[in-house]
C-alpha positions in Angstrom: 0.0 0.0 0.0 1.8 3.2 1.2 4.9 1.8 2.8 3.1 1.1 6.1 4.2 -2.2 7.6 2.8 -3.3 11.0 5.4 -6.0 11.5 8.2 -3.5 10.9 6.7 -1.0 13.2 6.5 -3.6 16.0 10.2 -4.5 15.5 11.4 -1.0 16.0 12.3 -1.3 19.7 8.8 -0.4 20.8 8.1 -0.8 24.4 4.6 -2.0 25.5 3.1 -0.1 28.5 -0.2 -0.4 30.4 -2.1 2.8 29.7 -5.3 3.7 31.7 -8.3 3.6 29.4 -9.5 7.0 30.6 -6.2 8.5 29.4 -6.9 7.4 25.8 -8.9 9.4 23.2 -9.9 8.6 19.6 -7.6 10.0 16.9 -9.0 13.4 16.1 -9.5 12.5 12.4 -10.6 9.0 12.9 -13.4 8.6 10.3 -14.0 4.8 10.5 -17.1 3.3 12.1 -16.5 1.2 15.2 -17.6 -2.5 15.2 -21.2 -3.1 16.2 -23.5 -6.1 16.4 -22.0 -9.6 16.3 -18.5 -8.4 15.4 -18.3 -6.1 18.5 -19.9 -8.8 20.7 -17.3 -11.4 19.6 -14.5 -9.0 20.5 -16.0 -8.2 23.9 -16.3 -11.9 24.6 -12.7 -12.6 23.5 -11.3 -9.7 25.7 -13.4 -10.8 28.7 -11.9 -14.3 28.4 -8.3 -13.6 27.3 -7.7 -9.9 27.8 -6.2 -7.7 25.1 -3.6 -9.9 23.5 -2.4 -7.4 20.9 -1.3 -3.9 22.0 -2.9 -0.8 20.6 -0.8 2.0 19.2 -1.1 5.6 20.4 0.8 8.9 20.5 1.0 11.7 23.0 -1.9 14.0 22.3 -0.7 16.9 20.2 -3.1 19.3 22.0 -0.7 19.2 25.0 -3.1 17.5 27.4 -2.1 14.5 29.6 -3.8 12.0 27.2 -2.9 9.8 24.3 -4.5 9.7 20.8 -5.3 6.2 19.6 -3.8 5.4 16.2 -4.4 1.6 16.0 -6.9 -0.2 18.2 -10.0 1.9 18.5 -12.2 -1.2 18.7 -10.0 -2.9 21.3 -10.2 0.2 23.4 -14.0 0.5 23.0 -14.6 -3.2 23.8 -12.2 -3.0 26.8 -14.3 -0.2 28.2 -17.4 -2.4 27.8 -15.7 -5.3 29.6 -14.7 -3.0 32.4 -10.9 -3.1 32.1 -9.0 -0.2 33.6 -5.8 -0.4 31.5 -4.8 -1.7 28.1 -1.4 -2.7 26.6 -0.2 0.1 24.3 2.8 1.1 22.2 3.4 4.8 22.4 4.8 6.4 19.2 6.7 9.6 19.8 7.3 12.6 17.5 5.1 11.5 14.6 4.1 13.9 11.9 0.4 14.4 11.2 0.8 12.5 7.9 2.5 9.6 9.6 -0.2 9.4 12.3 -2.9 9.5 9.7 -1.1 6.7 7.8 -1.1 4.5 10.8 -4.9 5.0 11.2 -5.8 4.5 7.5 -3.5 1.6 6.7 -4.3 -0.4 9.9 -8.0 -0.2 9.0 -7.3 -1.4 5.5 -5.2 -4.3 6.8 -7.8 -5.3 9.4 -11.0 -4.9 7.3 -10.0 -4.8 3.6 -10.8 -2.0 1.2 -14.0 -3.6 -0.1 -15.4 -4.0 3.4 -15.2 -0.3 4.1 -18.1 2.0 3.7 -18.2 4.2 0.6 -17.4 7.3 2.7 -14.4 5.5 4.2 -13.1 4.4 0.8 -13.5 7.9 -0.5 -11.6 9.5 2.3 -8.7 7.0 2.0 -8.5 7.3 -1.8 -8.6 11.1 -1.6 -5.8 11.3 0.9 -3.7 8.8 -1.0 -4.4 10.7 -4.3 -3.4 14.0 -2.6 -0.1 12.4 -1.4 0.8 11.1 -4.8 -0.2 14.3 -6.5 2.1 16.3 -4.2 4.9 13.7 -4.9 4.1 14.0 -8.6 4.9 17.7 -8.5 8.3 16.8 -7.1 8.7 14.1 -9.8 8.0 16.7 -12.5 11.1 18.6 -11.4 13.1 15.4 -11.2 11.9 14.4 -14.7 12.9 17.8 -16.0 16.4 17.3 -14.6 16.6 13.8 -16.1 15.5 15.1 -19.5 18.2 17.8 -19.4 20.7 15.0 -18.6 19.4 12.9 -21.4 17.8 10.3 -19.1 14.4 8.7 -19.5 11.4 10.0 -17.4 9.3 8.0 -15.0 5.8 7.2 -16.2 2.3 7.1 -14.8 0.2 9.8 -13.2 -1.4 10.0 -9.8 -4.7 8.5 -10.7 -3.2 5.6 -12.6 -0.8 4.8 -9.6 -3.6 4.9 -7.0 -5.8 2.8 -9.3 -3.1 0.2 -9.6 -2.3 0.3 -5.9 -5.9 -0.4 -4.8 -7.0 -2.6 -7.8 -9.6 -0.1 -9.0 -10.4 1.5 -12.3 -9.3 5.1 -13.0 -12.9 6.3 -13.3 -13.7 4.7 -9.9 -10.8 6.6 -8.4 -12.0 9.8 -9.9 -15.5 9.3 -8.5 -14.2 8.4 -5.0 -12.0 11.5 -4.9 -15.1 13.7 -5.9 -17.3 11.9 -3.3 -14.8 12.8 -0.5 -15.7 16.4 -1.0 -19.3 15.7 0.3 -20.3 16.7 3.8 -20.7 14.0 6.4 -24.5 14.0 6.2 -24.7 13.4 2.5 -21.9 10.8 2.8 -24.2 9.0 5.3 -26.9 8.9 2.6 -24.4 7.1 0.4 -23.4 4.7 3.1 -27.0 3.8 3.7 -27.6 3.2 0.0 -30.1 6.1 -0.2 -28.1 8.0 -2.7 -26.4 6.6 -5.8 -22.7 7.1 -6.2 -23.1 9.0 -9.5 -25.6 11.3 -8.0 -23.2 11.9 -5.1 -20.5 12.8 -7.6 -22.8 15.5 -9.1 -23.7 16.8 -5.6 -20.0 17.1 -4.7 -19.7 20.1 -7.0 -22.1 22.1 -4.7 -20.4 24.4 -2.3 -20.2 23.5 1.4 -23.0 26.0 2.2 -25.2 24.5 -0.6 -24.6 21.0 0.6 -25.5 22.1 4.1 -28.8 23.7 2.8 -29.6 20.5 0.9 -29.0 18.4 3.9 -31.2 20.6 6.0 -34.2 20.6 3.7 -34.0 16.9 2.7 -33.3 15.1 6.0 -35.9 13.3 8.1 -35.9 13.2 11.9 -34.0 9.9 11.8 -31.3 11.4 9.5 -32.6 9.5 6.5 -33.2 11.1 3.1 -36.6 12.6 2.7 -36.9 12.7 -1.1 -34.9 10.5 -3.4 -32.4 12.4 -5.5 -31.7 10.9 -8.9 -28.6 11.4 -10.9 -30.5 13.7 -13.2 -31.8 15.9 -10.3 -28.3 16.0 -8.8 -27.0 17.2 -12.2 -29.7 19.8 -12.3 -28.7 21.1 -8.9 -25.1 21.2 -10.0 -26.0 23.3 -13.1 -28.2 25.6 -11.0 -25.3 26.1 -8.6 -23.1 27.2 -11.5 -25.7 29.5 -12.8 -26.2 31.2 -9.4 -22.4 31.7 -9.1 -22.3 33.4 -12.5 -25.0 35.9 -11.3 -23.4 36.2 -7.8 -26.6 34.8 -6.3 -27.1 32.2 -3.6 -28.7 28.9 -4.4 -31.6 28.7 -2.0 -33.5 25.9 -0.4 -36.6 26.8 -2.3 -34.8 26.5 -5.6 -33.5 23.1 -4.6 -37.0 21.9 -3.5 -38.3 22.9 -6.9 -35.8 20.6 -8.5 -36.5 17.7 -6.1 -40.2 18.0 -6.5 -40.2 17.7 -10.3 -41.8 14.5 -11.3 -40.9 13.4 -14.8 -44.0 12.6 -16.8 -44.1 9.4 -18.7 -44.4 10.1 -22.4 -47.9 9.7 -23.8 -48.3 6.4 -25.6 -48.7 6.7 -29.3 -51.0 4.4 -31.2 -50.2 3.7 -34.8 -52.9 2.9 -37.4 -51.9 0.4 -40.0 -51.7 1.8 -43.6 -54.5 -0.6 -44.8 -56.8 0.6 -42.0 -56.0 4.2 -42.7 -56.7 3.8 -46.4 -60.0 1.9 -45.7 -61.5 4.4 -43.2 -59.6 7.7 -42.8 -58.1 8.8 -46.2 -60.3 11.9 -46.4 -60.4 12.7 -42.6 -58.2 15.1 -40.6 -56.7 14.2 -37.2 -59.5 15.6 -35.2 -62.1 13.7 -37.2 -60.0 10.5 -36.9 -59.8 10.9 -33.1 -63.6 11.5 -32.9 -64.3 8.4 -34.9 -62.0 6.2 -32.8 -63.5 7.5 -29.6 -67.1 6.8 -30.8 -66.1 3.4 -32.0 -64.5 2.5 -28.7 -67.6 3.7 -26.8 -69.8 1.6 -28.9 -67.5 -1.4 -28.5 -67.4 -1.3 -24.7 -71.1 -0.5 -24.5 -71.9 -3.7 -26.5 -69.6 -5.7 -24.2 -71.5 -4.5 -21.1 -74.8 -5.7 -22.7 -73.4 -9.2 -23.3 
């Protein structure tokens, strides 16, 4: 993946200490859901019988408080609290950069759960961060390639999207969609995770500003945080276009404008009935459209009237 290796990390003279549970806090940018249901219950049962057999990983809290931020082991920490333990074995990592800390969090979740088992929102956040890392590295590579070209050497190939796609076994279009989806607010991402919003519709909504997304969430969320009105890809695209139009006029896209888009019901096209050429020649050659319609209606009325009498 990104150079993260749990075995290597454990081999780097890391001392395991018992840390009180109440001195541990979740990583400030931990965006993965904790285990629930049977998976959580199984871990609680295992810890109650065997204790915590694998240490968590944490770092001194960068906010300066007398606590530790969890990097790896949020579920073990949570289940240990349920069991009623007071301490948990932990490896404390000192002097990590923010990127290094985030890598521990992301990659450990990938290793433990697998990419395909993550929620769409979790996949999007990981891909977006990885894409951003590679994009920044690519800027550096552009300079290196320029130097290589001046020296008559060959350039390195592949852009950020292609590299991330290869790394995670995904198509380039999928990578592009996940990067876009990562720009959605948490509430709309929750619609995606629940299957209430299609991915392609989410991509369209990602082009709305943060304020517009907040407005959409406010007008289209039920009391249980579910989506009130379904948003199709076409409606999401209409909202995106409306947002662009408002920006051009220096106007604000309002909730009422959004509701008008969401309330539009597409009419099914009227069915057209064709009359065969032989029938047309036999009965309607000298008739106009209004006369033909009148004859057909009268004929149908007589037909159904006769059927009632039978």
